[in-house]
C-alpha positions as CSV (number, residue, x, y, z in Angstrom):
1,M,-152.4,67.6,-4.6
2,K,-153.3,64.4,-6.7
3,E,-157.1,63.7,-7.5
4,N,-156.2,59.5,-6.6
5,T,-154.4,60.1,-3.2
6,V,-156.3,59.8,0.1
7,Y,-155.1,62.9,2.3
8,M,-155.6,62.5,5.9
9,G,-154.5,64.3,8.9
10,C,-155.8,65.9,12.1
11,H,-155.7,69.4,14.1
12,L,-152.1,70.1,15.2
13,S,-150.9,72.5,17.7
14,M,-149.4,75.7,16.4
15,A,-147.5,76.6,19.7
16,D,-144.2,75.8,18.3
17,G,-144.6,77.3,14.8
18,F,-145.3,76.1,11.5
19,R,-142.5,73.8,10.6
20,A,-142.9,72.1,13.7
21,M,-146.6,71.4,12.7
22,G,-145.3,70.0,9.5
23,E,-142.9,67.6,11.3
24,R,-145.4,66.4,13.9
25,A,-147.8,65.7,10.7
26,L,-145.0,63.5,9.2
27,S,-144.5,61.8,12.6
28,I,-148.1,60.3,12.5
29,G,-148.5,59.5,8.7
30,A,-150.5,62.8,8.1
31,N,-150.2,64.0,4.3
32,T,-152.5,67.3,5.2
33,F,-153.5,68.7,8.6
34,A,-155.7,71.5,10.3
35,F,-154.7,74.1,12.8
36,F,-155.8,77.3,14.2
37,T,-153.8,80.4,13.5
38,R,-155.2,81.9,16.9
39,N,-156.3,80.4,19.9
40,P,-159.6,78.6,19.2
41,R,-161.2,80.1,22.1
42,G,-160.4,83.8,20.7
43,G,-158.0,86.3,21.5
44,K,-154.8,87.6,20.3
45,A,-152.9,85.8,17.4
46,K,-149.3,84.7,17.8
47,D,-146.9,86.5,15.5
48,I,-145.9,84.6,12.3
49,I,-142.3,84.4,11.4
50,P,-141.9,84.5,7.8
51,E,-139.0,81.9,7.9
52,D,-140.7,79.7,9.8
53,A,-143.8,79.7,7.4
54,A,-141.7,79.4,4.4
55,A,-140.0,76.3,5.9
56,L,-143.4,74.8,6.1
57,C,-144.3,75.5,2.7
58,E,-140.9,74.0,1.6
59,M,-141.7,70.6,3.5
60,L,-145.4,70.7,2.2
61,A,-144.1,70.6,-1.5
62,K,-141.3,68.2,-1.2
63,E,-143.4,65.5,0.7
64,N,-146.4,66.1,-1.3
65,F,-148.9,67.1,1.3
66,G,-152.3,67.7,0.3
67,T,-154.1,71.1,1.0
68,L,-154.3,72.6,4.7
69,V,-157.2,73.3,6.4
70,A,-157.1,76.0,8.9
71,H,-159.8,76.7,11.6
72,A,-161.5,79.8,12.5
73,P,-162.0,80.4,16.4
74,Y,-165.3,78.6,17.6
75,T,-165.9,81.6,19.6
76,L,-166.8,83.6,16.3
77,N,-170.4,84.2,15.4
78,P,-170.9,86.3,12.2
79,C,-174.8,86.2,12.7
80,S,-174.9,86.8,16.3
81,G,-177.9,89.4,17.2
82,K,-175.2,91.6,18.8
83,E,-173.5,94.0,16.3
84,N,-170.2,94.1,18.6
85,V,-169.9,90.2,18.3
86,R,-170.3,90.5,14.4
87,E,-167.8,93.4,14.2
88,F,-165.5,90.8,16.2
89,A,-165.8,87.9,13.8
90,F,-165.2,90.4,10.9
91,L,-161.8,92.0,12.5
92,A,-160.6,88.4,13.4
93,M,-161.6,86.9,10.2
94,S,-159.7,89.9,8.2
95,D,-156.6,89.3,10.0
96,E,-156.9,85.6,9.5
97,M,-156.9,86.2,5.6
98,I,-153.7,88.2,5.8
99,R,-152.2,85.8,8.0
100,M,-153.2,82.9,5.6
101,E,-151.2,84.2,2.9
102,S,-148.2,83.3,5.0
103,V,-148.8,79.7,3.7
104,P,-150.6,80.7,0.5
105,G,-152.9,78.3,-1.4
106,N,-154.6,76.7,1.5
107,Y,-158.2,76.7,3.1
108,Y,-159.9,78.4,5.9
109,N,-163.0,76.9,7.5
110,F,-165.2,78.5,9.5
111,H,-168.7,77.6,11.6
112,P,-171.4,79.7,9.7
113,G,-172.7,80.8,13.2
114,S,-176.0,80.7,15.3
115,H,-178.9,83.3,14.2
116,V,-180.0,83.4,18.0
117,G,-183.5,84.4,17.6
118,Q,-182.9,86.7,14.4
119,G,-184.1,83.9,12.1
120,V,-182.3,81.8,9.5
121,E,-182.9,84.6,6.5
122,T,-181.4,87.5,8.6
123,G,-178.5,84.9,9.3
124,I,-177.8,84.1,6.2
125,A,-177.7,87.6,4.9
126,Q,-175.2,88.5,7.8
127,I,-173.1,85.6,7.1
128,S,-173.0,86.6,3.3
129,E,-172.2,90.4,4.0
130,L,-169.1,89.3,6.3
131,L,-167.7,87.1,3.5
132,N,-168.3,90.1,0.9
133,R,-166.3,92.4,3.4
134,I,-163.3,90.0,3.8
135,L,-162.7,88.3,0.4
136,K,-160.3,89.9,-1.9
137,P,-159.6,89.2,-5.5
138,E,-155.8,88.9,-4.9
139,Q,-156.1,86.4,-1.8
140,T,-155.1,82.7,-2.4
141,T,-157.0,81.3,0.6
142,T,-160.6,79.5,-0.2
143,V,-162.8,80.2,2.6
144,L,-164.7,76.9,3.3
145,L,-168.7,76.9,5.2
146,E,-168.7,74.0,7.4
147,T,-171.7,71.8,7.2
148,M,-173.4,71.8,10.9
149,S,-175.9,69.6,13.1
150,G,-178.5,72.0,13.4
151,K,-178.4,72.3,17.2
152,G,-180.1,75.2,18.5
153,S,-180.3,78.2,15.8
154,E,-177.1,76.9,13.9
155,I,-177.2,78.0,10.3
156,G,-175.4,75.5,7.9
157,S,-177.2,71.9,8.5
158,R,-179.1,72.2,5.2
159,F,-177.4,72.2,1.9
160,E,-179.8,74.6,0.8
161,E,-178.6,77.2,3.4
162,L,-175.0,77.1,2.4
163,R,-176.2,77.7,-1.2
164,E,-178.2,80.5,-0.3
165,I,-175.0,82.1,1.3
166,I,-172.8,81.3,-1.5
167,D,-175.0,82.7,-4.2
168,R,-175.0,86.0,-2.1
169,V,-171.1,86.3,-2.4
170,E,-169.7,88.1,-4.9
171,L,-166.0,86.5,-5.1
172,R,-167.8,83.2,-5.2
173,E,-164.7,81.5,-6.5
174,K,-163.0,82.0,-3.2
175,V,-165.7,80.3,-1.2
176,G,-166.1,76.5,-0.7
177,V,-167.8,74.1,1.8
178,C,-166.3,71.5,4.3
179,L,-168.4,68.4,4.9
180,D,-168.5,67.0,8.6
181,T,-169.5,63.2,8.7
182,C,-170.5,63.7,12.3
183,H,-172.6,66.8,11.5
184,L,-174.1,65.4,8.3
185,N,-175.3,62.6,10.2
186,D,-176.9,64.7,13.0
187,A,-178.5,66.8,10.8
188,G,-180.2,64.1,9.3
189,Y,-178.2,63.3,6.0
190,D,-177.5,59.3,6.2
191,I,-173.8,59.5,5.0
192,A,-172.9,56.3,6.4
193,G,-175.8,54.1,5.1
194,D,-176.2,56.0,1.5
195,P,-173.2,58.2,0.9
196,D,-174.2,58.5,-3.0
197,G,-177.8,59.9,-2.1
198,V,-176.2,62.4,0.1
199,L,-173.4,63.5,-2.5
200,G,-176.2,63.4,-5.3
201,E,-178.3,65.9,-3.1
202,F,-175.1,68.0,-2.4
203,D,-174.2,68.0,-6.2
204,K,-177.8,69.1,-7.2
205,I,-178.1,72.0,-4.6
206,I,-174.5,73.3,-4.1
207,G,-172.2,71.4,-6.7
208,L,-169.5,69.1,-6.0
209,D,-167.1,71.4,-7.5
210,K,-167.7,73.5,-4.5
211,L,-166.4,70.9,-2.0
212,K,-163.2,71.2,-1.1
213,A,-162.4,69.3,2.4
214,L,-163.9,66.9,4.8
215,H,-164.0,66.6,8.7
216,I,-163.8,62.7,9.2
217,N,-165.6,62.3,12.8
218,D,-167.7,59.3,13.8
219,S,-171.0,60.5,15.9
220,M,-172.4,59.3,19.5
221,N,-175.7,60.1,18.0
222,P,-178.4,58.8,16.0
223,L,-179.4,59.9,12.4
224,G,-181.1,63.4,12.6
225,A,-180.1,64.1,16.6
226,H,-179.4,67.6,15.7
227,K,-176.4,67.3,18.9
228,D,-173.0,67.4,17.6
229,R,-171.1,64.9,19.8
230,H,-168.1,63.2,17.8
231,A,-166.9,59.7,18.6
232,R,-163.3,58.3,17.7
233,I,-163.5,56.1,14.1
234,G,-165.5,52.8,14.7
235,E,-166.9,53.7,18.1
236,G,-170.2,55.4,17.0
237,T,-173.1,55.4,15.1
238,L,-171.9,55.6,11.6
239,G,-169.2,52.8,12.3
240,Y,-165.6,52.3,10.7
241,E,-166.5,50.5,7.6
242,A,-169.1,53.4,6.3
243,I,-166.3,56.1,7.5
244,K,-163.9,54.1,5.0
245,R,-166.0,54.1,2.4
246,I,-166.5,57.8,2.4
247,V,-162.8,58.5,2.6
248,H,-162.7,56.1,-0.3
249,H,-165.3,57.5,-2.5
250,P,-164.4,58.4,-6.0
251,A,-165.9,61.7,-5.8
252,L,-164.0,62.6,-2.5
253,V,-160.7,60.9,-3.0
254,G,-158.4,63.6,-3.1
255,L,-160.0,66.1,-0.7
256,P,-158.0,66.6,2.6
257,C,-159.6,64.7,5.1
258,I,-159.3,66.1,8.8
259,L,-160.0,64.0,11.6
260,E,-161.7,65.7,14.7
261,T,-162.1,62.7,16.8
262,P,-161.5,62.8,20.6
263,N,-157.7,61.6,20.5
264,E,-154.1,62.5,21.4
265,L,-151.6,62.1,18.6
266,D,-151.1,58.3,19.1
267,G,-155.1,57.7,18.5
268,Y,-154.8,60.0,15.5
269,A,-151.8,57.9,14.1
270,R,-153.9,55.1,14.5
271,E,-157.0,56.2,12.9
272,I,-154.7,57.9,10.0
273,K,-153.3,54.1,9.5
274,M,-156.7,52.5,9.7
275,L,-158.4,54.8,7.1
276,K,-155.6,55.4,4.6
């Protein structure tokens, strides 16, 4: 991964295996991508074929891909009020850490979760406890906390909350942050109008060294709406020019940028070309 290169991609299906994802990424002009290692709504994970994973790793090196950004299932809630839900998050993410070593040195992104009435402090304690249980010194995967929009009882819409989680993690070097442009906007951070200010605040509270990846999305909502509804690039309140400035910002170039806009592959190919 080169610091002065723009790395753009989108979520790709793992249904046909690792190598097929790499080939699909190349076909749409992507040089990074995201994937779910299991069904995004949860459930049993598909068996990994070592030769298939090795073929992708060879392709990534040959084609100069950026770091990949796997994503945890949406159903996981590490700070649920129900112990069995928290335990499912632990079991699933523990398994994910093992599976991710098939494609070593990449990122695994997850939503911190919703405290569902327990309170922010309790939620933060439960999320950091989960990370302390799943992170191992020998793993090559960095786990990323995603910035959230702040709807309901979500944790992670404020930089201070993410910082507090990270501060409670023992293997802090194994943890980073993924900024989502739609979520930032909806949480009240003016990433479109004042990217320098937002990144400066992030640096002051968390540190830019912890910023590892970006989710690039326009938003259907105004600043501070706390709703989280993604829009295609240029079709929302952030706008194409602002998003392009973010992607090419000197502090962000070189990080993997993952599109999560409501698109099919041809739409992603168009957006990748637009933003590169």
